[in-house]
C-alpha positions as CSV (number, residue, x, y, z in Angstrom):
1,M,14.0,-104.0,-130.9
2,K,13.3,-100.4,-131.9
3,T,15.6,-97.7,-130.8
4,P,13.7,-95.4,-128.5
5,I,12.9,-91.7,-129.2
6,R,15.0,-89.9,-126.5
7,Y,13.8,-86.8,-124.8
8,S,15.2,-84.6,-122.1
9,I,13.4,-81.8,-120.2
10,F,15.3,-79.2,-118.1
11,P,13.8,-76.3,-116.1
12,S,16.5,-74.0,-117.6
13,N,15.2,-70.7,-116.2
14,P,12.5,-71.1,-113.5
15,E,12.4,-67.4,-112.8
16,A,11.6,-66.8,-116.5
17,H,9.2,-69.8,-116.7
18,L,11.3,-71.5,-119.3
19,F,11.9,-75.2,-120.0
20,E,14.5,-76.6,-122.4
21,V,13.1,-79.7,-124.1
22,R,15.1,-81.9,-126.5
23,C,14.0,-84.7,-128.8
24,T,16.6,-87.0,-130.4
25,V,15.9,-89.4,-133.3
26,A,18.6,-91.9,-134.0
27,D,17.5,-92.6,-137.6
28,P,15.4,-89.7,-138.9
29,A,13.3,-90.0,-142.1
30,P,15.5,-89.8,-145.2
31,A,13.4,-87.1,-146.7
32,G,13.7,-84.9,-143.6
33,Q,12.1,-85.8,-140.3
34,K,8.9,-84.0,-139.3
35,F,8.1,-83.1,-135.7
36,S,4.8,-81.6,-134.3
37,L,3.3,-80.6,-131.0
38,P,-0.3,-81.5,-130.2
39,T,-3.0,-78.8,-130.4
40,W,-5.2,-80.2,-127.6
41,I,-5.0,-82.5,-124.7
42,P,-7.3,-85.6,-124.2
43,G,-10.1,-84.9,-121.7
44,S,-10.2,-81.2,-122.5
45,Y,-12.0,-80.4,-125.7
46,L,-10.6,-77.1,-126.8
47,I,-7.8,-76.3,-129.3
48,R,-5.1,-75.1,-126.9
49,E,-2.3,-74.4,-129.5
50,F,0.6,-75.6,-127.4
51,A,3.0,-74.5,-130.1
52,K,2.3,-70.9,-129.2
53,N,4.5,-71.3,-126.2
54,V,7.5,-72.4,-128.2
55,V,9.9,-69.4,-127.8
56,R,12.8,-70.8,-129.8
57,I,13.4,-74.0,-131.7
58,R,16.5,-75.4,-133.5
59,A,17.8,-78.6,-134.9
60,Q,21.3,-80.1,-135.1
61,S,23.0,-83.3,-136.1
62,G,26.2,-83.9,-134.2
63,R,27.8,-80.5,-133.9
64,K,26.2,-79.1,-137.0
65,M,23.1,-77.0,-137.0
66,R,20.5,-78.2,-139.5
67,P,17.8,-76.2,-141.3
68,L,14.4,-76.4,-139.7
69,V,11.4,-75.3,-141.6
70,K,8.0,-74.6,-140.1
71,L,5.3,-76.2,-142.2
72,D,2.2,-75.1,-140.3
73,K,1.2,-73.8,-136.9
74,N,2.5,-76.9,-135.0
75,T,4.7,-78.8,-137.4
76,W,8.4,-78.5,-138.3
77,Q,10.7,-80.4,-140.7
78,V,14.4,-80.9,-140.4
79,A,16.5,-81.0,-143.6
80,P,17.6,-84.5,-144.6
81,T,20.6,-85.7,-142.5
82,D,22.6,-89.0,-142.4
83,G,22.9,-89.2,-138.7
84,P,20.9,-88.7,-135.5
85,V,19.0,-85.4,-135.3
86,T,18.1,-83.5,-132.1
87,V,15.5,-80.7,-132.0
88,T,15.7,-78.4,-129.0
89,M,12.9,-76.1,-127.9
90,E,12.6,-73.4,-125.4
91,V,9.1,-73.6,-124.0
92,Y,7.3,-70.9,-121.9
93,A,5.4,-72.4,-119.1
94,W,3.0,-70.1,-117.2
95,D,-0.3,-71.8,-117.3
96,L,-1.4,-72.7,-113.8
97,S,-4.0,-75.2,-114.8
98,V,-4.4,-79.0,-115.1
99,R,-4.0,-78.8,-118.9
100,G,-0.7,-77.1,-119.7
101,A,2.7,-76.4,-118.0
102,H,3.7,-74.1,-115.2
103,L,7.2,-73.3,-113.9
104,D,8.6,-70.9,-111.4
105,S,11.0,-70.9,-108.5
106,T,8.5,-72.8,-106.3
107,H,7.7,-75.8,-108.5
108,A,7.4,-77.2,-112.0
109,F,4.4,-79.0,-113.5
110,Y,3.8,-80.1,-117.0
111,N,1.5,-82.2,-119.2
112,G,3.2,-84.0,-122.0
113,P,1.3,-82.4,-124.9
114,S,2.7,-79.0,-124.0
115,V,6.3,-80.1,-124.1
116,Y,7.0,-83.4,-125.9
117,L,7.3,-83.2,-129.7
118,K,5.7,-86.0,-131.7
119,V,8.1,-87.6,-134.2
120,E,5.9,-88.0,-137.3
121,G,5.7,-91.6,-138.5
122,R,7.3,-92.9,-135.3
123,E,4.3,-92.5,-132.9
124,D,4.4,-96.1,-131.8
125,D,8.1,-96.2,-131.0
126,P,9.2,-96.5,-127.4
127,C,10.2,-93.3,-125.7
128,E,12.7,-92.4,-123.0
129,V,12.8,-89.1,-121.2
130,E,15.5,-87.7,-118.9
131,I,14.1,-85.3,-116.4
132,L,16.8,-83.0,-115.1
133,P,16.8,-80.8,-112.0
134,P,17.2,-77.0,-112.3
135,K,20.5,-75.6,-111.3
136,G,21.1,-73.8,-108.0
137,A,21.1,-74.5,-104.3
138,R,17.5,-73.3,-103.9
139,Y,16.3,-76.3,-105.9
140,R,18.4,-79.0,-104.1
141,N,15.4,-80.5,-102.3
142,W,13.2,-80.8,-105.4
143,R,11.9,-84.3,-106.4
144,I,9.5,-85.8,-108.9
145,A,6.0,-87.2,-108.8
146,T,4.7,-89.0,-111.8
147,A,3.2,-92.3,-112.7
148,M,5.6,-92.8,-115.6
149,K,7.7,-95.9,-115.3
150,R,11.3,-95.4,-114.1
151,K,14.3,-96.5,-116.1
152,G,17.3,-95.9,-113.9
153,A,15.8,-93.0,-111.9
154,K,15.4,-93.6,-108.2
155,P,11.9,-93.4,-106.7
156,Y,10.8,-89.7,-106.9
157,G,14.2,-88.9,-108.3
158,F,15.6,-87.1,-111.3
159,G,16.8,-89.3,-114.1
160,T,15.4,-91.4,-116.9
161,Y,11.8,-92.6,-117.3
162,Q,10.2,-94.6,-120.1
163,A,6.9,-95.0,-122.0
164,A,5.8,-97.6,-124.6
165,N,4.9,-94.9,-127.2
166,H,4.2,-91.2,-127.7
167,D,0.6,-91.5,-126.6
168,E,1.7,-93.0,-123.3
169,L,4.5,-90.5,-122.9
170,I,2.2,-87.5,-123.0
171,D,-0.4,-89.2,-120.7
172,H,1.9,-89.0,-117.6
173,P,1.9,-85.4,-116.2
174,V,4.9,-84.6,-114.0
175,E,5.1,-82.5,-110.8
176,I,8.6,-81.3,-109.6
177,G,9.2,-79.5,-106.4
178,T,9.0,-79.9,-102.6
179,F,5.5,-81.3,-102.5
180,T,4.0,-83.2,-99.6
181,L,3.9,-86.9,-100.3
182,A,1.8,-89.7,-98.8
183,T,1.2,-93.3,-100.0
184,F,-1.4,-96.0,-99.6
185,K,-2.4,-99.2,-101.2
186,A,-5.8,-100.0,-102.7
187,S,-6.4,-103.6,-103.9
188,G,-2.7,-104.1,-103.7
189,V,-1.9,-101.1,-106.0
190,P,0.4,-98.3,-104.6
191,H,-1.2,-94.9,-104.7
192,D,0.6,-91.6,-104.2
193,I,-0.8,-88.3,-103.1
194,A,1.5,-85.4,-103.9
195,I,0.3,-82.0,-102.8
196,T,2.0,-78.8,-104.0
197,G,1.3,-75.5,-102.3
198,R,0.9,-74.4,-98.7
199,H,-1.6,-76.4,-96.8
200,R,-2.3,-78.1,-93.5
201,A,-4.0,-81.2,-94.7
202,D,-4.5,-84.3,-92.6
203,M,-2.6,-86.7,-94.8
204,D,-3.5,-89.7,-92.8
205,R,-7.2,-89.0,-93.1
206,L,-6.8,-88.3,-96.8
207,C,-5.1,-91.6,-97.3
208,R,-7.7,-93.5,-95.4
209,D,-10.6,-92.0,-97.3
210,L,-9.1,-92.2,-100.7
211,K,-8.1,-95.9,-100.0
212,V,-11.7,-96.8,-99.3
213,L,-12.9,-94.8,-102.4
214,C,-10.3,-96.3,-104.8
215,Q,-10.8,-99.8,-103.5
216,T,-14.6,-99.5,-104.0
217,Q,-14.1,-98.4,-107.6
218,I,-11.6,-101.1,-108.4
219,R,-13.9,-103.8,-107.0
220,F,-16.8,-102.3,-109.0
221,F,-15.1,-103.0,-112.3
222,G,-13.3,-106.0,-111.0
223,E,-9.8,-106.8,-109.7
224,P,-7.0,-106.5,-110.7
225,A,-6.8,-102.7,-111.2
226,P,-5.8,-101.7,-114.8
227,M,-2.7,-99.8,-113.5
228,E,0.4,-100.9,-111.6
229,R,0.4,-97.6,-109.5
230,Y,-1.6,-94.4,-109.4
231,V,-0.7,-90.8,-108.5
232,F,-2.9,-87.9,-107.4
233,L,-1.1,-84.7,-108.4
234,V,-2.7,-82.0,-106.3
235,T,-2.1,-78.3,-106.5
236,A,-3.6,-76.4,-103.5
237,L,-4.4,-72.8,-104.1
238,G,-6.3,-70.1,-102.3
239,D,-9.2,-70.6,-104.7
240,G,-9.2,-73.3,-107.4
241,Y,-11.0,-76.2,-108.9
242,G,-10.4,-78.6,-111.7
243,G,-9.2,-82.0,-112.7
244,L,-7.9,-83.9,-115.7
245,E,-7.7,-87.7,-116.0
246,H,-4.7,-89.6,-117.2
247,H,-3.6,-93.2,-117.8
248,A,-2.5,-93.8,-114.3
249,S,-2.8,-90.5,-112.6
250,T,-4.8,-87.3,-112.3
251,A,-3.9,-83.6,-112.1
252,L,-6.1,-81.7,-109.6
253,L,-6.5,-78.1,-108.6
254,C,-8.3,-77.4,-105.3
255,S,-8.8,-74.7,-102.7
256,R,-6.5,-75.5,-99.8
257,D,-9.4,-75.1,-97.4
258,E,-11.1,-78.0,-99.1
259,L,-8.5,-80.4,-97.8
260,P,-9.2,-82.3,-94.5
261,R,-7.9,-80.7,-91.3
262,K,-6.6,-82.6,-88.3
263,G,-9.2,-82.7,-85.5
264,V,-12.1,-82.1,-87.9
265,E,-14.0,-85.4,-88.1
266,E,-17.0,-84.3,-90.2
267,V,-16.9,-84.3,-94.0
268,T,-17.2,-80.5,-94.6
269,S,-18.9,-79.3,-97.8
270,G,-15.4,-78.3,-99.1
271,Y,-13.9,-81.7,-98.4
272,R,-16.9,-83.4,-100.0
273,T,-16.2,-81.3,-103.1
274,F,-12.6,-82.4,-103.1
275,L,-13.5,-86.1,-102.6
276,G,-16.0,-85.8,-105.4
277,L,-13.3,-84.4,-107.7
278,C,-11.0,-87.3,-106.8
279,S,-13.8,-89.8,-107.3
280,H,-14.6,-88.3,-110.7
281,E,-11.1,-88.4,-112.1
282,Y,-10.4,-91.8,-110.6
283,F,-13.5,-93.3,-112.3
284,H,-12.1,-91.9,-115.6
285,T,-9.3,-94.5,-115.2
286,W,-11.9,-96.9,-116.7
287,N,-14.6,-94.6,-118.2
288,A,-12.8,-92.3,-120.7
289,K,-9.1,-93.5,-120.5
290,R,-9.8,-97.1,-121.5
291,I,-13.5,-97.2,-122.3
292,K,-13.6,-94.4,-124.9
293,P,-15.2,-93.3,-128.2
294,A,-14.0,-95.0,-131.3
295,V,-13.0,-91.6,-132.7
296,F,-10.5,-91.3,-129.9
297,S,-8.9,-94.7,-130.7
298,P,-6.3,-93.5,-131.4
299,Y,-6.4,-89.8,-130.7
300,D,-5.8,-87.3,-133.4
301,L,-4.3,-84.3,-131.5
302,D,-3.7,-82.2,-134.6
303,R,-7.4,-81.3,-135.0
304,E,-10.8,-81.6,-133.3
305,S,-12.3,-85.1,-133.0
306,Y,-16.1,-85.0,-132.8
307,T,-18.3,-87.4,-130.8
308,T,-21.9,-87.4,-129.5
309,L,-20.8,-89.5,-126.5
310,L,-19.4,-87.0,-124.0
311,W,-22.7,-87.3,-122.1
312,A,-21.6,-90.9,-121.4
313,F,-17.9,-90.4,-120.7
314,E,-18.3,-87.2,-118.6
315,G,-22.0,-87.4,-117.7
316,I,-22.0,-91.0,-116.5
317,T,-18.7,-90.3,-114.6
318,S,-20.3,-87.3,-113.0
319,Y,-23.2,-89.5,-111.9
320,Y,-20.9,-92.1,-110.3
321,D,-18.5,-89.6,-108.6
322,D,-20.7,-88.7,-105.7
323,L,-22.6,-92.0,-105.8
324,F,-19.3,-93.8,-105.0
325,L,-18.8,-91.4,-102.0
326,V,-22.1,-92.7,-100.5
327,R,-21.4,-96.3,-101.5
328,S,-18.0,-96.0,-99.8
329,G,-19.5,-94.7,-96.6
330,L,-17.6,-91.4,-97.0
331,I,-20.8,-89.2,-97.1
332,S,-24.3,-89.8,-95.9
333,R,-27.4,-90.6,-97.9
334,D,-28.8,-87.2,-97.3
335,A,-25.6,-85.5,-98.3
336,Y,-25.7,-87.4,-101.6
337,L,-29.3,-86.4,-102.3
338,E,-28.4,-82.8,-101.6
339,S,-25.7,-83.0,-104.3
340,V,-28.2,-84.6,-106.8
341,A,-30.7,-81.8,-106.0
342,K,-28.1,-79.2,-106.7
343,S,-27.4,-80.8,-110.1
344,I,-31.1,-80.7,-110.9
345,T,-31.3,-77.1,-109.9
346,S,-28.3,-76.2,-112.1
347,V,-30.0,-77.7,-115.2
348,L,-33.4,-76.1,-114.4
349,R,-31.8,-72.7,-114.2
350,G,-30.6,-72.7,-117.8
351,S,-33.1,-72.4,-120.7
352,G,-30.3,-73.9,-122.9
353,R,-31.7,-77.3,-121.8
354,K,-34.8,-76.5,-124.0
355,K,-32.7,-75.8,-127.1
356,Q,-29.7,-78.1,-127.0
357,T,-29.7,-81.9,-126.5
358,V,-26.9,-83.6,-124.6
359,T,-25.7,-85.3,-127.8
360,E,-25.5,-81.9,-129.5
361,S,-23.7,-80.5,-126.5
362,S,-21.2,-83.3,-126.7
363,F,-20.6,-82.8,-130.4
364,D,-20.3,-79.0,-130.1
365,A,-18.1,-79.1,-127.0
366,W,-15.2,-77.6,-129.0
367,I,-17.1,-74.5,-129.9
368,K,-19.8,-74.1,-127.2
369,Y,-19.2,-75.8,-123.9
370,Y,-15.5,-75.0,-123.8
371,R,-16.1,-71.5,-125.2
372,Q,-19.0,-70.3,-123.1
373,D,-20.0,-66.7,-123.4
374,E,-22.6,-64.4,-121.9
375,N,-25.4,-66.2,-123.7
376,A,-24.4,-69.7,-122.6
377,P,-27.2,-70.3,-120.0
378,N,-29.7,-69.5,-122.7
379,A,-28.1,-71.7,-125.4
380,V,-26.0,-74.5,-123.9
381,V,-26.8,-77.5,-121.7
382,S,-24.0,-79.2,-119.8
383,Y,-23.2,-82.8,-120.9
384,Y,-21.6,-83.1,-117.5
385,I,-24.5,-82.2,-115.4
386,K,-27.5,-83.1,-117.5
387,G,-25.5,-86.2,-118.6
388,S,-25.3,-87.2,-114.9
389,L,-29.0,-86.9,-114.6
390,V,-29.6,-88.9,-117.8
391,A,-27.4,-91.6,-116.2
392,L,-29.4,-91.3,-112.9
393,C,-32.7,-91.8,-114.9
394,L,-31.2,-94.7,-116.9
395,D,-30.0,-96.4,-113.8
396,L,-33.3,-96.1,-111.9
397,L,-35.3,-97.1,-115.1
398,L,-33.3,-100.3,-115.5
399,R,-33.7,-101.1,-111.8
400,Q,-37.4,-100.4,-111.9
401,Q,-38.1,-102.4,-115.1
402,T,-36.0,-105.4,-114.1
403,G,-36.9,-105.6,-110.4
404,S,-33.4,-104.5,-109.5
405,R,-31.9,-107.5,-111.3
406,K,-30.1,-105.1,-113.8
407,S,-28.8,-101.6,-113.5
408,L,-26.4,-99.2,-115.0
409,D,-23.7,-100.9,-112.9
410,H,-24.1,-104.0,-115.1
411,V,-23.9,-101.9,-118.3
412,M,-20.7,-100.2,-117.1
413,R,-19.1,-103.6,-116.3
414,A,-20.1,-104.8,-119.8
415,L,-18.6,-101.8,-121.4
416,W,-15.4,-102.5,-119.5
417,K,-15.2,-106.1,-120.6
418,R,-16.2,-105.5,-124.3
419,Y,-14.3,-102.3,-124.9
420,G,-12.0,-101.3,-122.1
421,L,-10.2,-104.5,-121.6
422,K,-9.8,-105.1,-125.3
423,G,-8.7,-101.6,-126.2
424,V,-11.5,-101.2,-128.7
425,G,-13.3,-97.9,-129.1
426,V,-17.0,-97.5,-128.4
427,E,-19.2,-96.9,-131.5
428,E,-21.5,-93.8,-131.4
429,N,-24.5,-96.1,-130.7
430,G,-22.5,-98.5,-128.6
431,V,-23.6,-97.5,-125.1
432,E,-27.3,-97.6,-126.2
433,R,-27.0,-100.9,-127.9
434,L,-25.1,-102.6,-125.1
435,A,-27.6,-101.3,-122.5
436,E,-30.4,-103.0,-124.4
437,E,-28.3,-106.2,-124.8
438,V,-27.4,-106.4,-121.1
439,T,-30.9,-105.7,-119.8
440,G,-33.1,-107.2,-122.5
441,L,-35.1,-104.0,-122.4
442,K,-36.2,-101.9,-125.4
443,L,-34.7,-98.5,-124.5
444,R,-34.9,-96.6,-127.8
445,R,-37.8,-94.3,-126.6
446,F,-35.9,-93.4,-123.4
447,F,-32.7,-92.6,-125.3
448,D,-34.5,-90.6,-128.0
449,Q,-36.1,-88.4,-125.3
450,A,-33.2,-88.2,-122.9
451,L,-30.3,-87.9,-125.4
452,R,-31.8,-86.5,-128.5
453,G,-34.7,-84.5,-127.0
454,T,-35.0,-81.3,-125.0
455,R,-37.9,-82.3,-122.7
456,D,-37.2,-82.3,-119.0
457,L,-36.2,-85.7,-117.7
458,P,-38.7,-88.0,-115.9
459,L,-37.0,-87.5,-112.5
460,V,-40.1,-87.2,-110.4
461,N,-41.5,-90.6,-111.4
462,L,-38.2,-92.5,-111.3
463,L,-37.1,-91.1,-108.0
464,A,-40.5,-91.9,-106.5
465,G,-39.7,-95.6,-107.3
466,V,-36.9,-95.5,-104.7
467,G,-38.9,-93.5,-102.2
468,I,-37.7,-90.0,-102.9
469,D,-39.9,-87.0,-103.3
470,V,-38.9,-84.1,-105.6
471,E,-39.8,-80.6,-104.6
472,V,-39.1,-77.7,-106.9
473,R,-39.4,-74.3,-105.2
474,R,-38.4,-70.7,-105.6
475,A,-34.9,-69.7,-104.6
476,E,-34.4,-67.9,-101.3
477,S,-31.5,-65.8,-102.6
478,S,-28.9,-65.7,-105.3
479,A,-26.7,-67.9,-103.1
480,D,-29.4,-70.6,-102.9
481,K,-28.1,-73.5,-105.0
482,G,-30.8,-75.9,-103.9
483,G,-30.6,-79.2,-102.1
484,K,-32.0,-77.9,-98.8
485,H,-35.5,-76.9,-97.7
486,A,-36.2,-73.2,-97.6
487,S,-36.2,-71.4,-94.3
488,K,-39.1,-69.3,-95.6
489,S,-42.6,-70.2,-96.6
490,E,-43.6,-70.6,-100.2
491,R,-45.8,-67.5,-99.8
492,A,-42.8,-65.5,-98.6
493,L,-40.6,-66.8,-101.4
494,A,-43.3,-65.7,-103.9
495,Q,-43.0,-62.2,-102.6
496,R,-39.3,-62.0,-103.6
497,V,-38.3,-60.3,-106.8
498,D,-36.0,-61.5,-109.5
499,L,-34.3,-59.5,-112.3
500,G,-33.3,-62.5,-114.2
501,I,-29.6,-61.7,-114.3
502,R,-26.3,-63.1,-113.0
503,T,-23.7,-60.7,-111.7
504,N,-20.2,-60.5,-110.3
505,D,-18.2,-58.0,-108.2
506,A,-15.9,-56.1,-110.6
507,C,-13.7,-54.2,-108.2
508,G,-16.7,-53.0,-106.3
509,D,-18.9,-52.5,-109.3
510,L,-22.0,-54.6,-110.0
511,N,-21.3,-56.1,-113.3
512,V,-24.0,-58.1,-115.3
513,T,-22.5,-61.3,-116.6
514,H,-25.6,-63.0,-117.9
515,V,-29.1,-61.9,-118.8
516,L,-31.5,-64.9,-118.7
517,D,-34.2,-65.6,-121.2
518,G,-37.6,-64.2,-120.5
519,G,-36.5,-62.4,-117.3
520,A,-37.4,-58.9,-116.3
521,A,-33.9,-57.6,-117.2
522,Q,-34.1,-59.0,-120.7
523,K,-37.5,-57.5,-121.3
524,A,-36.3,-54.1,-120.2
525,G,-33.2,-54.1,-122.3
526,L,-30.4,-54.8,-119.8
527,A,-27.4,-56.6,-121.4
528,A,-24.4,-58.6,-120.3
529,G,-21.5,-56.3,-119.6
530,D,-23.7,-53.5,-118.2
531,T,-22.7,-52.1,-114.9
532,I,-25.7,-51.4,-112.6
533,V,-25.1,-48.3,-110.4
534,A,-28.5,-47.3,-109.0
535,L,-32.0,-48.5,-108.3
536,D,-34.6,-45.7,-108.1
537,E,-31.7,-43.2,-107.9
538,L,-30.1,-44.9,-104.9
539,R,-26.6,-46.3,-105.4
540,V,-26.2,-50.1,-105.3
541,T,-23.1,-52.2,-105.0
542,P,-22.5,-55.9,-105.1
543,K,-23.0,-56.0,-101.3
544,T,-26.2,-54.0,-101.2
545,F,-27.9,-55.0,-104.4
546,E,-29.9,-58.0,-103.1
547,S,-31.0,-56.3,-99.9
548,R,-32.2,-53.2,-101.9
549,L,-34.2,-55.5,-104.2
550,G,-35.8,-56.8,-101.0
551,N,-37.8,-53.6,-100.7
552,Y,-39.8,-54.4,-103.9
553,R,-42.5,-56.9,-104.7
554,P,-43.5,-58.7,-107.9
555,G,-45.2,-56.3,-110.3
556,D,-43.3,-53.2,-109.0
557,T,-41.4,-51.1,-111.5
558,V,-38.0,-49.9,-110.6
559,Q,-35.8,-47.4,-112.4
560,V,-32.4,-48.9,-113.1
561,H,-29.4,-46.7,-113.9
562,A,-26.6,-48.7,-115.7
563,F,-23.6,-47.9,-117.7
564,R,-23.1,-49.7,-121.0
565,R,-19.5,-49.0,-121.9
566,D,-19.3,-45.2,-121.1
567,E,-22.9,-44.4,-121.8
568,L,-25.5,-44.1,-119.0
569,L,-28.8,-45.9,-119.5
570,V,-32.0,-45.3,-117.6
571,L,-34.4,-48.3,-117.8
572,D,-37.7,-49.0,-116.3
573,V,-37.8,-52.7,-115.2
574,T,-41.0,-54.4,-114.1
575,L,-40.0,-56.9,-111.5
576,A,-41.2,-60.5,-111.4
577,A,-41.2,-63.3,-108.8
578,P,-38.3,-65.8,-109.1
579,P,-39.1,-68.9,-111.1
580,A,-39.6,-72.3,-109.4
581,D,-36.2,-73.7,-110.3
582,T,-34.7,-74.9,-107.0
583,C,-34.8,-78.6,-106.2
584,V,-34.9,-80.4,-102.9
585,L,-35.0,-84.2,-102.6
586,T,-36.5,-85.9,-99.5
587,V,-36.8,-89.5,-98.5
588,N,-40.4,-90.5,-97.9
589,D,-41.9,-93.2,-95.7
590,N,-42.7,-95.6,-98.6
591,R,-41.4,-98.9,-97.1
592,S,-41.9,-100.8,-100.3
593,A,-39.4,-98.5,-102.0
594,S,-36.8,-98.5,-99.2
595,L,-35.1,-101.8,-100.3
596,A,-34.8,-100.6,-103.9
597,R,-33.3,-97.3,-102.6
598,R,-30.7,-99.1,-100.4
599,R,-29.7,-101.4,-103.2
600,W,-29.2,-98.4,-105.5
601,L,-27.2,-96.5,-102.9
602,G,-25.2,-99.6,-101.9
603,T,-26.4,-99.3,-98.3
604,V,-28.1,-102.7,-98.0
């Protein structure tokens, strides 16, 4: 039996946001053991450079310090030694996100890639980690939430935990503090919900709803579940959103107002957002963590790994996240259709969809989707959102052409059996090939157009097959995200004006964040970063801008005063009507399509 790689992690100075992390190798490589930190974390496709947070690092064998040479940005080598060697790092942790590490006097959170060194050549060796409490009376009530297996540690207690190898070790994030804890079982599997941050959530309601959701997904792929237990690690903030999937857990950021409140029976829009996030990350337990691209089997966390398949692993997951909410009975059919309409609206509002395919978006995630700039709406399409619409179209197409005998559901279960259960990576054409195999249909033309083309998807025809009408109208205001019928007539909407910009409130200034292709602002010469101060010599602010524009009609010319850096510009802008880019979905009275719709939504 192999001697495990032994780690310890100690919040040595929470006030200074410092962890002390140790890694001990009993039998280091004779030529000098190499250690490295990952440069990125699975599920988030951006080089994060976790080594930048290493404040100090040293090596010793017994009581003697050993020379430690840095070979490159994230790799170190210890001088040859006859006995065990221990490398000790001081790691700065002040990244309040789901991707890194955060430590202060209120809590500690970390992802493995940001703190656990990889022992080169020993990646498959078993690992043990001792998680130590910070010193001081103020931390006496701290405890631990993680899905990592215990080895000696009491439930939720400090002590020793274990992992089969380094990949598993870094795939178990850890929350330490005085979090709220609740537990439920889904298909016999214990699930924890640990919420950090001040909140007034109805934990009983949350357990009930998540139990139904998790059980529905487990049964979708087939019992038993692929994990022995599961943990939702939630950080509740004043304003926040994000999630990252892991082997048997997920790290989530949410706005505390999105959590359910006692006495509020309805599923508010905020709570629906939170449930959708939970659903998305939970579905990743199968689709992304176990069914994953061949290039991620295993992960190479030293450099970028390129795949054209993120549309499938993120897009298909984005399709199913809200679909499982309606199939679980947590939201209504109409609420689900509103969500889909908002996704369609989001895609229609970016001309990037006409220039970048979803396979290109997947491949270039490292340099484009995760590094979006002021030109992103004009150049980038989201493999999440458009990918979810590709999945919707594929699902409806399969149901339509097979008389509802086959669907994307069957394809996902086949992916699980062929790849996920066997631990085999999916080839770049694997999803397309398996879809044809499962259904017996020729789908090359659809995939060429949907994945490798930039034409708009055939949503109108496919949704008509399940009795849903698609309306694309003009927006009522900048706050109109689609999904609902307009309160104004089409004629009234056509009288609105649109500059073709996106803005934000920069401490009371109206800052232009994006200038959209072909819009009035772009034609007049406005640019991202400009600060608009006046229209026709009257001051405007973020609060008054939209109402001031309401005084104009399409075809009018307005004089815009704006600062670019410290220079004042005066531009004449000919205003235009807003484009028709806002989607609404409505169920029609086509009875012959109602059964197909109910089968699709799982409401039969």
